[in-house]
N, C-alpha and C positions, 0 to 999 in steps of 0.2 A: 095644497099638497100636504097630506098627512104622512106621518112616519108610522109604519106598522112593524111590530116586533112579536115574534112567536116565542113563547116561553116553554122551554123543554128541560127535562131532568128526570131522575128516578122518582118513584113514589116517596112521599114523606121527606122530601128535602126542603120543602118550604115554597114550592111553586105557587100553589093557590093562596098561601098566606101573603106572598109577595104581590100577587095579583090584587088581593084585597087592599094591600097597602097603597098601591099606586092608583088603583081605580075606585077604591071604596065602593065596589060593586056588590060586595057580600057574597063572593063565590065560596062554595062549600070548601072548608079546609078541615079535614078529619084525619085521625090517626089510624088510617088503614089504607092499603093500596087501592088505587083506582077510585078514589073519592070523586074525582072529576070524570064524569061519564060523558057528557056533552061538552064540547069546547066552550070555554067562557070567553066572551069578547067584551072588552071595556074600552070605550073611547073617552079619553080624559083630556082636560085642558092642560096645556103646557105652561107651567109657572114661569113668569118672566117679569122681573122687577121693573124693567124698562117700560113695559106696557102699562104697568100701574102708574108710573111717574108721568107718562105721556097722557094717560087718561085723567090724572089729577090736573094736568095743565089745560087740556081741551074741554073737560067736563061734557063728554058726549052723552047721547041717550043710551048707547050700548057700548060695551067693551067686549071684543071678541078675540080671545087668544087662539093660537093655532092648536091643533089637537094631535094626540098620540094614541095609537091603537095597540092594545095588547091582546094577544090570543093565547089563552092558557089551555093546553091539551092534557089528556090523561098521562100519568107518569109512565115512562118507558121502563121495561125490564129486559133482561137478556131474552132474545127471541121475539121481541115485539114486531120486528119486520116480517117475521114468519107467522104471526098470529098469536104469539104468547101474550098473556095478560089480556088487555083489550085490543091488542093487535095493531096492525099498521093503518087501520082505517082512519085513525086520528092524525097521522102524519100528513095526510092530504090537506088538512085544515091549515097547515102553515106553509104550504107550497108557495103562496104568493106574497108572503111577508117580505119586508125589505131586509130584515136582519133576524138573527136567532139569538135569544138570550138563554145561556146555559146557567141554571141555578145549581150550584154545587154546595152540598151540605158541609159546613165546617163546625157545626155544634154537636156536642155529645150530650145526649139526654136519654137515659134508660127508659123513660116513659114514652118515647117516640121511636117506634121500631124502624129498622133499616132493612130493606129487602135483601141486602147482601150480608147482613149480620154484623157489620162494623162500619165505621165512618172513615172513608178514604176518598177524598174529592178527585184525586188523580185517576183512580180506578173507575169511579162513576163517570168521569168525563170520557174515558175510553169506551165505556159501555154505550153511552149515548152516541158517540162518534160511530161506533160499529153498526148500531141499528140504523142510523141515518145513511151510512154508506151502503148498507145492504138494500135499503129502500131505493136509493139512487141507482144501484146496480140493477135492480128489477126494472126501473124506468129505462135505463140504457139498453138492456137486453130486449125489451119490448120494441123500442124504437129501432134497434139494430135490424130486427127481422124485416121491418117495412123498408128501411133504408137499403138493405142488401138487395131486395127485389128491385128497387128503383135504380140502383147502380148499374143494372143491366140494360136500362133504357138507353136509346140513342140520343145524341145531341146534348144540349145544355142540362136537361133534367138528370141524365146519367152522370155527367161530370160533377154536378153539384152534390149528387148523392155519394159519389166516391170520396169527395172531400169530407162530407159529414161522416161517412163510414170510418175514415181514418181517425177522425177526432174521437168518435165513439169507442173505437178499439183502444185508443190511447188512454181514455178515461177508465175503461173496463179493467185494464191491467192494475192500476193503482187502487181502484175501488175494491178489487178482489183482496188487496192487502190492507183494507180498512183505512186508506189514506183519503181524507176529505178532499173534494174537488178544489177547494180554495188553496190547497197546498200542492197542487199539481204543476204549478208554474206555467199555466196555459197563457197563450198570447191573447191579445184583445180580439183578434180575428177568430181564434178557436173558441173563445167564450161566446162570441156572437153566434157561432154555428149552433150551439146548444142552448142558447138563451131561453128559447120558448119551452124548454123542458122543465124549467123552474127547479133545478136540482137543489135539494135541501142543503147539501154540503158545499155548495158554491157560494152560499150567503155569508156575509161577514158575521162574526160572533162577538157578543159581549158577555163576559163572565161575571156572575154574581157570586161572591163568597158570602154565604148566609151564615152568620154567627149568632151566638146568644148575646143578650144584652151585656152580660158580665165580661164578654170577650172584647167589647168595643174599645175599651181603654188601652188594651195591650195587643190590638189586632195586628200591628206592624210586626210584632215578634212571634205571633201565633204560628206554630209549625204547619197547621192545616191551611191557614190563609196563605202562607208562603208557598205551599204547593200550587195553589191556584194562580198566584202571581207569577210563578216560574213557568207554568203552562202558557199563560197569556203572553209573557215576555218572548217566549220562543216563537209565537205566532204573530207577534206585533199587534195583539188584541188589547182591548180595554178591560179593566177590572173595576168593579164597584164592591166595596165591603159594606155590608149593612146587616142589621138585625131585622129580618122581615116581620117577626112577631111584634117587635117594638114599633115598627113603622105602621103596622096595622092598627095598633092601639092609638097612635097619633091621629090617624085618619078618623077615628071614632069620636074624637074630641071636637067641641065647638071651635071655630077658627080663632076666637079670642083667647082660648086657653092653650093653644098649641105652642106659642113662643116660650112660655114658662115651662111647659113640659119638655120641650127640646133642650132648654138650658139645664134643667134638672138632670137630664139624661147625658149631658155633656156633648150635645150636638148643636151645630150652628144652623142646620137646615134639614128638611126631610130628605129621605133617601131618593124620592122621586126626582128631585132636582139633579142629583148626581147621575141617576140613570139616564135622564133626558140629555144632559150635557155629553155624557159618554156616547149615547146613541147618535147625537148630532155629529160629534167628532168622527165616529166610526163611519158614518155614511156621507161625510163631507157636506153637511147641511148648515144653513144659516137662516136668519130671520130679518125681514124688513117690515116696515110699518106704514099704514095709511091712516091719515088723521082727518077728521071732519066733525061737524056738529052732531051728525047722526050716529057715527061710530068711530071708534079707534080700534084698529084691527091689526093683528100680527099675521104674517104670511111666511111660509117655509119654502125655501128654494135651495138649489145646490150652489155651493161655492163656485165662483167662476162664471155664473150666469150673467148675461148681459141684460140691459134694461128691458128690451122687448120680451125676452123669455120670462122675466119676472112679472111683467104686465100680464102675460098670458095665463098666469096662475089665477088671476082675478077673473079674466074672461078671454076666450080665444080671440075675440074681436079687438081687444086691447093690443094683442101682439100683432095681428094682421095689419091693423091700421095705425101702428105706433108712429108718432111724430117726434115727441120729445118727453122728457121727464123733469119735473122740478124736484131737487134733491137737497136734503140737509141731514147731517148726522144727528142722532137722537140727543147726544150730549149738548151739541150746539143749540138745538131747539130748546132744550130745557134751560140753558143759560140765557137765551134771549127772552124767554118767558111766554112767547106766542109766535105763531106763524106770521102774524101781521108785523110784529116787531122785526122778525128775521128778514121778512120781505122788504121792509122799509130800508134796512141797512144793506140790502143787496146780498144777503147770505144764503138765499135759496138759489142754488146753482141750476143752470139749464144744461142737461146732459142729453146726448144723442144715442143713436142705436148701438154704438160701440162701447158705451159706458158699462163697466163691470160693477155690478151692485155689491156694496159692502155690508157686512153684518151690522144691523142697527140703523141702516138708512131709513129716513122718513121720505116717502115719495108720493108725488101726484103725477099721473100720466095724462098726456094729451094724445088723442088719437082721432082718426077719421076713418070711418068704415065706408 
C-alpha cells in the first residue's frame, strides 16, 4: 500500500525542484512558466532508520522499503480550470492521489519570476484553491445532470439519486464561493455518496513553505513562513518548511557525502523525511515489518487496522485465511539480538484476529487458504 501525493502550485514556486529533491528523478526545473508539460511521476523509497537496523540484524538478501509516489503537474495560473496556461487537462492527473501537497513560495529572488509579480503565499494558496474548486464544480455539474435524470426513476434507483442530488446541490453552493470540499463539514455518509467523483478539494492537504537556504536559520520568525503556518493552523493541516533547491543539491551527492553536507547546512535530516512523516500523519498511516533470511520489508497500513487487514497488504489470501500472527516490537527485537533469541525467551507474542497492529511491529502471519 503506497502513499500517493499530488504536487500543486503556481509556476516557479519550486514544485519541480521539490520533485527533484524527493525523487532524484531529474524533472525539468526551469525559470519560465509551464516548464512541466507532461506530469512527472516519481516512486521513491521511504527512508526508515528502523528498517536499516532490522536489516543489519537479519542480514537478508534484500531490503525492501515501502514507497511513496509523487505526481508533479504543470503550474496553475488564474483561469487554469477554464483552459488558461496549460489548462485543466493536468488536474485530472492528480484525481486519484491520496493527498495534495501545496508548494507555496516563501523566497524572494529577482532572478526567478513570479506570475503574479510578487511573492505572497496566502494569495497563491487562494489561487490554487479557486482553480481546484472550479474544476470540482465542473465535475459536480456534469454529475448533477445525470443524477437529476435518475432521480425521476421509480423505486430504489430514484430514491438513491435524490439523496445524491441533495449532496451535490449542497457541495455546489460552497464550491461556487471557492470553499474547498474538505471545509464543507460533510458527514461520513455524504462523503461516501460522492467518493467515486475523486473531488480534488476533498483530499487532505500538506503545505510546503519553500524558502531560500539563507532563510532556514530564521524560518520560525520569517513573515512569509508565518503566513503559511497560519493558513495550515486554521485548517488543521501539516506544514513542512524546507529549501527545495538545497534539498535537490543534497540528492545529487553520493550517499557518503550527504551527512557532512547536511551538518554544514545546519540540517539534521533531508527534507524528504519530514515530508514523509507529515504525509503519514496526515493520512493516518503507519509501518510494520516482516523479517526473514531472504528479505526484510516495510509495509504501509492505516492506523487502527487489525492483523488480518495488515496481512492482506502482503496478499489477499493472507487475510482470507488468517489464523494468527507472531508479533514483537522492533525495539524489543533489536534488544534481543535475533528472532531466535526473542522466541527462546517467549517474547514473540501470538495475536489473533482482533489484534490492532502497532507502528513498528515485526510480524509473521500464519494462514490457511
